C-alpha positions in Angstrom: 0.0 0.0 0.0 1.4 3.4 -1.0 -0.3 6.6 0.0 0.7 9.9 -1.6 0.3 13.4 -0.1 -1.6 15.4 -2.7 -1.7 18.7 -0.9 -1.1 20.3 2.5 -3.1 23.0 4.3 -3.0 24.9 7.5 -5.8 27.0 9.2 -4.1 29.7 11.2 -7.4 31.0 12.6 -10.0 28.5 13.7 -13.1 28.7 11.5 -11.4 30.9 8.8 -10.0 30.0 5.4 -7.1 27.6 4.6 -3.6 28.3 3.4 -2.0 25.8 1.0 1.6 24.8 1.7 4.1 23.0 -0.4 5.8 21.4 2.6 5.7 21.5 6.4 8.2 20.7 9.1 6.7 18.4 11.7 8.0 18.1 15.3 7.7 15.1 17.6 4.6 15.5 19.7 3.7 18.7 18.0 0.8 20.1 16.0 0.7 20.8 12.3 2.8 24.0 11.9 0.9 27.2 11.9 -2.4 25.4 12.4 -5.2 26.7 14.7 -2.9 29.3 16.3 -5.8 31.6 17.0 -9.5 31.5 17.6 -12.2 34.2 17.8 -14.1 33.9 21.0 -17.9 34.4 20.6 -18.6 36.0 24.0 -16.8 34.9 27.1 -15.6 31.2 26.8 -13.7 30.8 30.1 -10.5 30.1 28.2 -7.4 30.8 30.4 -4.2 31.2 28.5 -2.3 30.6 31.8 -4.0 27.2 32.1 -5.2 26.3 28.6 -7.9 23.7 28.4 -9.7 22.3 25.4 -13.0 24.1 24.9 -16.0 23.0 22.8 -15.9 24.7 19.4 -19.3 26.3 19.9 -17.6 28.8 22.2 -15.8 30.2 19.1 -16.8 31.6 15.8 -17.0 28.5 13.5 -18.6 27.2 10.3 -21.0 24.8 12.0 -23.1 27.8 13.2 -21.5 30.8 11.4 -21.5 29.9 7.7 -20.9 33.5 6.7 -17.3 33.1 7.7 -16.8 31.1 4.5 -17.3 34.3 2.5 -14.0 35.6 4.0 -10.6 34.9 2.5 -7.9 35.3 5.0 -4.1 34.9 5.1 -1.7 35.1 8.0 1.9 36.2 7.5 4.0 34.6 10.2 6.9 37.0 9.6 4.9 40.1 10.7 2.3 38.2 12.8 -0.5 39.9 10.8 -3.9 38.6 9.7 -5.4 40.0 6.4 -9.2 39.6 5.8 -10.8 40.0 2.4 -14.6 40.0 1.5 -15.6 39.7 -2.1 -12.0 40.4 -3.2 -11.6 43.6 -1.1 -9.4 43.9 2.0 -11.7 44.7 4.9 -9.4 44.3 7.9 -5.9 43.6 8.9 -4.2 43.4 12.3 -1.0 42.4 13.9 -2.2 39.6 16.2 0.9 40.0 18.5 -0.3 43.5 19.5 -3.4 44.7 21.4 -4.1 47.3 18.7 -4.0 44.6 15.9 -6.3 42.3 17.8 -8.7 45.1 18.5 -8.9 45.9 14.7 -9.8 42.3 13.9 -12.4 42.2 16.8 -13.9 45.4 15.5 -14.3 43.9 12.1 -16.2 40.9 13.4 -18.5 43.2 15.4 -19.5 44.9 12.1 -19.5 41.8 10.0 -21.8 39.5 12.0 -23.5 41.4 14.8 -26.6 39.2 15.0 -24.4 36.1 15.4 -22.4 37.3 18.4 -23.3 36.2 21.9 -20.9 38.8 23.4 -17.8 40.8 22.4 -15.6 38.9 19.9 -12.1 38.4 21.2 -9.0 37.1 19.4 -7.4 34.3 21.5 -3.8 33.2 20.9 -2.8 29.6 21.6 -0.1 29.4 24.3 3.0 27.2 23.6 2.1 23.6 23.3 -1.7 24.2 22.8 -3.9 24.7 19.7 -7.6 25.4 19.1 -8.3 22.1 17.5 -11.7 20.3 17.6 -10.1 17.3 19.2 -7.8 17.4 22.3 -5.3 15.2 20.4 -6.0 16.5 16.9 -2.3 17.0 16.0 -2.4 16.3 12.2 -5.5 15.5 10.2 -5.5 13.4 7.0 -8.3 13.4 4.4 -8.6 10.5 1.9 -9.6 12.0 -1.4 -11.0 8.7 -2.6 -13.5 8.8 0.4 -14.5 12.3 -0.7 -15.2 11.0 -4.2 -17.2 8.1 -2.9 -19.2 10.6 -0.8 -19.8 12.7 -3.9 -21.4 9.7 -5.6 -23.6 9.0 -2.5 -24.8 12.6 -2.2 -25.1 13.3 -5.9 -23.1 16.6 -5.9 -19.5 17.8 -6.1 -17.8 18.1 -2.7 -14.7 20.3 -2.2 -12.3 18.4 0.1 -11.7 21.7 1.9 -15.0 21.2 3.5 -13.2 18.8 5.8 -10.5 21.3 6.9 -7.7 18.7 6.9 -4.0 19.2 7.0 -3.0 16.5 4.5 -5.0 15.4 1.5 -3.9 11.9 0.5 -4.5 9.6 -2.4 -3.7 6.0 -3.2 -6.1 4.5 -0.7 -9.4 2.8 -1.4 -12.5 4.7 -0.3 -12.7 4.6 3.6 -9.6 2.5 3.9 -8.1 5.3 6.1 -10.6 4.4 8.8 -8.9 1.0 9.2 -5.5 2.6 9.8 -6.2 3.6 13.4 -3.4 2.3 15.5 -1.0 2.0 12.6 2.2 4.1 12.0 2.7 5.8 8.6 6.3 6.6 7.6 7.8 8.7 4.8 11.1 8.2 3.0 12.6 11.0 5.0 11.8 9.3 8.3 8.7 11.1 9.5 6.5 8.8 11.5 2.8 9.4 12.1 0.7 7.3 14.4 -3.0 7.2 13.4 -4.9 7.8 16.6 -8.6 8.2 15.8 -11.3 8.7 13.2 -12.7 12.2 12.7 -16.4 12.5 13.4 -18.0 15.1 11.2 -20.4 17.9 12.1 -22.6 20.3 10.3 -19.7 22.6 9.4 -19.1 20.3 6.4 -22.5 21.2 5.0 -21.1 24.7 4.2 -19.6 25.3 0.8 -16.1 26.8 1.6 -16.2 29.0 -1.5 -19.6 30.5 -1.1 -20.6 30.2 2.5 -23.9 28.6 1.5 -25.2 25.6 3.6 -26.1 23.4 0.6 -25.4 19.8 1.5 -26.2 17.3 4.3 -22.9 15.5 4.7 -23.2 14.0 8.2 -26.7 12.8 7.5 -25.5 11.2 4.2 -22.5 9.6 6.0 -24.8 8.0 8.6 -27.5 7.0 6.1 -25.1 5.5 3.5 -22.2 4.2 5.7 -23.6 3.9 9.2 -21.1 6.4 10.7 -20.3 10.1 10.8 -16.6 9.7 10.1 -14.4 11.1 7.3 -10.7 11.5 7.8 -8.2 10.5 10.6 -6.0 12.2 13.2 -2.4 11.3 13.6 0.3 12.0 16.2 3.8 13.0 15.2 6.3 10.4 16.4 9.5 11.8 14.8 10.7 15.1 13.4 10.9 15.7 9.7 9.5 17.5 6.6 6.4 16.4 4.7 5.9 17.7 1.1 3.4 17.4 -1.7 4.1 14.2 -3.6 5.7 12.4 -0.6 4.7 8.7 -0.1 3.4 7.4 3.2 3.8 3.7 3.9 2.3 1.7 6.8 5.2 0.3 8.9 3.6 -3.1 9.0 3.7 -3.2 5.2 7.4 -2.4 5.2 8.1 -5.1 7.7 6.1 -7.6 5.6 8.4 -7.0 2.7 
């Protein structure tokens, strides 16, 4: 079995748009680089950056309930710690998230953009070292099998953008849903990166939202359950060794290598 990495993506701000990468440097025990570094609190969440604990995603702005976020195109420049937000091709906000003034500028934008969806003042939260605003407590790196997305397209009768699933690695070479059987296995690259598959990813209504238009136009979790008897699409993995992963890299289950 040979699995190929077709593309890599990070999501610097929880609920906002992806950024495609050509490669990423993974660290043992770490999260996908630059991923879920920030979240927009939707009213007080109780998050304490001095004692960071995983919070339910409903406490933040997110696509499951705030599909208008998909209209926004964002990019985060690490070198200047600045978030840029565009709506309909026009820049509508920017802010240096390392400064109070920059965070206030982003918060002011969201107060204007979606006032009826706010439960309280929006607040930019920054993940402390060793913590990320992932949906799962141990959601270090997420992998999406493109063949499973294609099978789901046939089941639902409509095109499905794989970006709906907000994964870090899009992979090909697996049969549809074969990724779900990899839980517990270790995947390796030629450069020595090792990823232990830890769990399947259960899908919520966020996947019903078209990431290009912000329109809630499909019923993906319902279709998954009706057709396959589960809500799962994609897997999480833990990084066991340092290294770089790139588009085109092959992933091989260690068990298969030993069998050879």
